[in-house]
C-alpha positions in Angstrom: 153.5 106.6 138.1 153.2 104.3 134.6 155.2 101.4 133.4 155.9 103.6 130.6 158.0 105.9 132.8 158.9 104.1 135.6 162.4 103.1 137.5 162.7 99.4 136.6 164.3 99.6 140.0 160.7 99.6 141.9 160.5 95.9 140.8 164.2 94.7 142.2 162.4 92.3 144.4 160.3 90.5 141.9 161.9 90.3 138.7 163.8 87.2 137.7 167.4 87.3 137.6 170.1 89.5 135.4 172.9 87.8 133.2 175.5 89.6 135.8 174.0 87.7 138.3 173.4 84.1 136.7 177.0 82.7 138.0 176.9 83.3 141.3 173.5 82.0 142.2 174.5 78.9 140.0 177.5 78.3 143.0 175.0 79.0 145.7 172.7 76.1 144.5 175.3 73.9 143.7 177.0 74.2 147.3 173.3 74.0 148.8 172.7 70.3 150.1 168.7 70.3 149.6 169.1 71.4 146.3 171.5 68.1 145.9 168.8 65.7 147.6 166.0 67.2 145.7 167.7 66.9 142.5 169.2 63.2 143.3 165.4 62.2 143.2 164.7 63.3 140.7 167.3 61.9 138.7 167.5 58.4 140.2 164.0 58.4 142.1 164.1 54.7 142.4 167.5 54.8 144.5 167.9 58.0 146.0 165.6 57.2 149.1 167.9 54.2 150.0 171.4 55.9 149.4 170.6 59.6 149.5 173.4 61.5 151.0 176.4 59.5 148.5 173.5 60.6 145.3 173.2 63.9 146.2 177.2 64.3 146.4 177.6 63.2 142.9 174.5 65.1 142.0 176.2 68.5 143.7 179.6 66.9 141.3 177.4 66.8 138.3 175.6 70.1 138.5 179.2 71.7 139.0 180.3 69.8 135.9 176.6 70.8 134.0 176.7 74.0 134.9 180.6 75.0 134.9 180.6 77.3 131.6 176.8 79.1 132.2 177.2 82.2 132.5 173.9 83.8 131.4 169.6 83.1 131.4 169.8 81.6 127.7 172.5 79.3 128.6 171.1 77.9 131.5 167.6 77.9 129.6 169.8 75.7 127.0 170.5 73.3 130.4 166.9 73.8 131.5 165.8 72.0 127.8 167.6 69.5 128.0 166.3 67.8 131.4 163.2 68.7 130.4 163.2 66.9 127.1 164.1 64.2 129.4 161.2 64.6 131.3 158.9 64.9 128.6 160.1 61.7 127.1 159.5 59.9 130.6 156.5 61.6 131.8 154.4 61.2 128.4 153.1 60.0 125.4 153.5 63.1 123.1 153.8 66.8 122.7 152.1 68.1 120.5 151.7 71.9 119.6 149.5 74.0 117.9 149.0 78.0 117.0 152.4 78.9 117.2 153.6 78.5 114.3 151.1 81.5 113.4 152.7 83.6 115.8 155.1 86.2 115.0 158.4 86.0 116.6 159.3 90.0 117.0 156.8 91.1 118.9 155.8 90.1 122.8 153.2 88.5 123.9 150.7 87.8 127.1 149.8 84.3 127.5 147.0 83.9 129.4 146.6 80.2 129.9 144.5 78.2 131.7 145.9 76.2 134.8 146.0 72.6 135.7 150.1 71.8 136.9 151.8 74.3 139.2 155.1 73.8 137.2 154.2 71.9 134.1 152.0 74.6 132.6 154.4 77.7 131.9 157.1 75.2 131.7 155.3 73.3 128.6 154.7 76.3 126.9 158.1 77.4 127.4 159.7 74.5 126.1 157.2 74.3 122.9 158.3 78.2 122.2 162.1 77.3 122.3 161.5 74.4 120.4 159.5 76.6 117.6 162.2 79.1 117.7 160.2 82.1 119.9 161.9 83.8 122.9 160.9 82.4 126.0 158.3 84.0 128.8 158.9 85.5 132.3 156.5 83.5 133.9 154.4 84.2 137.0 154.5 83.0 139.9 153.1 83.1 143.8 155.2 83.9 146.4 153.6 80.5 147.8 156.0 78.5 145.9 158.9 80.5 147.4 159.4 78.6 150.7 162.8 77.1 149.9 165.7 79.1 148.6 167.2 76.3 145.9 163.6 76.5 144.9 163.1 80.1 144.8 166.9 80.3 142.8 165.8 77.7 140.1 162.6 80.0 139.4 163.7 82.9 139.1 167.3 81.4 136.6 164.0 80.6 134.3 162.5 84.1 134.2 160.3 83.7 137.0 159.4 86.6 138.5 157.4 87.1 142.0 153.5 87.5 142.4 152.6 88.6 146.1 150.0 86.9 147.4 150.6 87.0 151.2 149.7 91.0 151.4 146.7 91.5 154.5 145.9 94.8 153.9 143.8 96.3 151.4 146.3 99.0 150.5 148.9 96.2 150.5 146.9 93.9 147.7 146.2 97.4 145.5 150.0 98.4 146.0 150.9 94.9 145.1 148.4 95.1 142.1 149.4 97.9 140.7 153.0 97.0 141.0 152.3 93.2 139.6 150.5 95.6 136.6 153.4 97.7 135.9 155.8 95.0 135.7 154.0 92.9 133.2 153.6 96.2 130.7 157.0 97.1 131.3 157.7 93.6 130.5 155.7 93.9 127.2 156.1 97.0 126.0 158.8 98.2 127.2 161.2 95.3 127.2 159.2 93.8 124.6 159.8 90.3 126.7 156.8 87.8 126.5 154.6 86.9 129.8 153.0 83.8 131.3 150.1 84.2 133.6 147.7 81.7 134.6 143.5 82.8 133.9 142.9 82.9 137.5 145.1 82.2 141.0 145.7 78.7 142.0 145.0 75.7 139.5 141.4 74.8 138.2 140.9 71.5 140.5 137.5 70.8 139.1 138.9 71.0 135.3 136.7 74.0 134.5 139.4 76.8 133.0 137.5 79.9 133.9 139.1 83.5 132.9 138.6 86.1 136.4 138.1 89.2 135.4 139.8 90.7 138.2 143.0 89.5 136.4 142.0 91.6 133.4 140.8 93.9 136.1 144.7 94.4 137.4 146.8 94.5 133.7 144.5 97.5 133.3 145.9 99.0 136.4 148.9 100.9 134.3 146.1 102.1 131.6 146.0 106.2 131.4 142.3 107.6 131.6 142.7 109.1 128.0 143.4 105.6 126.4 140.4 103.2 125.3 140.7 100.0 126.7 140.3 98.9 123.3 143.9 100.0 122.2 145.4 99.3 125.8 144.5 95.6 125.2 146.3 95.8 121.5 149.6 97.2 123.3 149.8 94.0 126.1 149.1 91.5 122.6 147.1 89.2 124.8 146.8 85.4 123.6 144.6 82.6 125.1 146.6 79.6 125.8 145.1 75.8 126.9 147.6 73.4 128.0 145.5 70.1 128.4 146.7 66.7 130.4 145.7 63.2 129.1 146.3 61.9 133.1 146.6 64.3 135.5 149.2 63.0 138.1 147.2 65.6 140.6 143.7 64.5 139.8 143.3 62.9 143.4 145.2 65.4 145.6 143.3 68.4 143.8 139.8 66.2 144.7 140.9 66.0 148.2 141.2 69.7 148.2 137.9 70.2 146.4 136.3 67.8 149.0 137.6 68.6 152.2 136.4 72.5 151.6 133.2 71.2 150.9 132.4 69.3 153.9 135.0 71.2 156.4 134.8 75.2 154.9 138.7 75.3 154.5 141.1 73.2 152.8 145.2 73.6 155.2 148.1 73.3 152.8 151.3 72.2 154.6 153.9 74.4 154.5 155.8 73.1 151.6 152.8 71.1 150.1 153.0 73.2 147.2 156.8 72.2 146.2 155.5 68.6 147.0 152.9 69.2 143.9 155.9 70.9 141.7 157.6 66.8 142.2 154.4 65.3 141.3 153.3 67.0 138.4 156.8 67.1 136.6 157.6 63.5 137.4 154.0 62.2 137.0 152.8 60.2 133.8 150.8 62.7 131.8 150.2 60.3 128.7 149.5 62.9 125.5 149.8 66.5 126.3 148.5 69.5 124.0 149.5 73.3 124.0 147.5 75.4 122.2 148.2 79.1 121.1 145.1 80.9 120.4 145.5 84.0 118.3 146.1 87.6 119.4 142.9 89.5 121.2 142.6 92.3 118.6 139.1 93.6 118.9 137.0 96.5 120.5 136.3 95.0 123.9 135.0 97.8 126.2 135.4 95.8 130.0 137.3 93.2 131.1 134.3 90.6 131.7 134.1 90.9 127.6 137.9 90.7 127.8 137.6 87.8 129.8 134.8 85.7 127.5 136.5 85.8 124.6 139.9 84.6 126.7 137.5 81.7 128.3 135.9 81.0 124.5 140.0 80.6 122.6 140.7 78.3 125.9 138.0 76.3 125.7 137.4 76.0 122.1 141.3 75.4 121.7 141.5 72.8 124.2 142.5 69.4 123.0 140.1 66.9 124.7 141.7 63.3 124.8 140.0 59.9 126.0 139.8 60.3 129.2 137.8 63.5 128.9 134.9 61.6 127.0 135.1 58.7 129.0 134.8 60.6 132.2 131.9 62.5 131.1 130.4 58.9 129.6 130.7 57.2 133.1 129.1 60.7 134.6 126.8 61.5 132.7 125.7 58.3 130.6 125.7 59.6 127.6 128.2 59.8 124.5 129.3 63.4 123.6 129.1 64.0 119.5 133.0 65.8 119.7 136.3 65.1 118.0 139.1 63.9 120.1 142.7 64.0 120.3 145.5 65.5 117.8 144.9 65.7 115.0 141.5 65.1 115.8 139.6 62.5 115.0 135.7 61.0 115.6 134.8 59.6 119.1 134.8 56.2 118.9 134.5 54.5 122.3 135.0 50.8 121.2 138.7 52.3 119.8 139.3 53.3 123.4 138.4 50.0 125.7 141.8 49.3 126.9 141.8 53.5 128.3 138.6 52.9 129.8 140.4 49.7 132.0 142.9 52.3 132.9 140.5 54.8 133.8 138.5 52.9 135.8 141.4 50.9 137.6 142.8 54.4 138.4 139.5 55.6 139.9 139.1 52.2 142.0 142.4 53.0 143.8 140.9 56.2 144.8 138.5 56.9 148.2 134.8 56.7 147.2 134.7 60.2 148.2 136.6 61.3 145.7 135.5 59.2 142.6 133.1 61.5 141.4 135.2 64.7 141.7 138.2 62.9 139.9 135.3 62.5 137.1 134.4 65.7 136.9 137.7 66.6 136.3 138.2 65.1 133.3 134.6 65.6 132.5 134.3 69.1 132.6 136.3 70.0 129.6 133.4 68.1 127.7 131.3 70.0 129.7 132.2 73.3 128.4 133.0 72.7 125.0 129.5 71.1 124.7 128.1 74.6 126.0 129.7 76.9 123.3 128.9 74.5 120.6 125.0 74.4 121.6 125.6 78.3 121.6 
């Protein structure tokens, strides 16, 4: 059955919370002691570790007061937006946005984004849309992030829907992919709701932003045999999205994962490691962050490979390079790239960025020696990708 006539009840266990469910979920979260402790560490990170219990109690009372009048998703996101503003002020030097003013506000889009940070990529995309007066998007998240009830509640209150990653058999994987495809189509075409999804499973731990054609094949599982691929893509209104960070709070942990996989063949995550990565990404300093919204893909692409190449082209060319990217490239390849950086764009002059270079070198010096080239590659590879497109 295709999403155009499917019963929405089949999405019951994967969908975000509805307005009529919000109040009960908020009450459950407020009474969750573990959620209060986590929030205490977020609000007062320097003190909560020493006085966790009293601060957690105070947080519960504060949340009860702060959320007392919230009865629907929009009101909850208004509260979240105020906290996100504080996170942005605390952890960035600037958040800049491009391309969003050119997108229509009355048409749902499928935002296919590069993926560097578990929570902040979609969060910064959503806050950008919120600030520009666009409806916020439904967000695809892996079921691996739902190991804690309060985390699952928080995400599903914020319009997240669940992508099954733990299916074991081929039949289960096919069923999960079909249902996900139908839900995305249903959200965009039937509900007129934006959707945000990463261009591939997992973060780009090497700094190379590449779209997995299998993702696009999953989208097209909803397509009937009579509809040409090009017409189907136009129904989804695919818009590539590039998020770039001057500093990545998770650069060392990503490098460690790549190192372990390379030398041991497999990296085994801890039970709640993803939640720890979320906390580091939210609270860690990111410097200048830019969200670059591309243009809707309307051309007649005949297959998923061609479509993936177009998404990559937009993401790589729209990605705002920072001084850290160009410094890493110079350190790794011993040459100065002839590229602009920052937003608004300006010509690269190494002499103007000696303070950033010193900070970068000090950051590298704190990392284990075996991880340093991997960290450099994370920052340098967006430059490598841009140069490759410039030379084509």
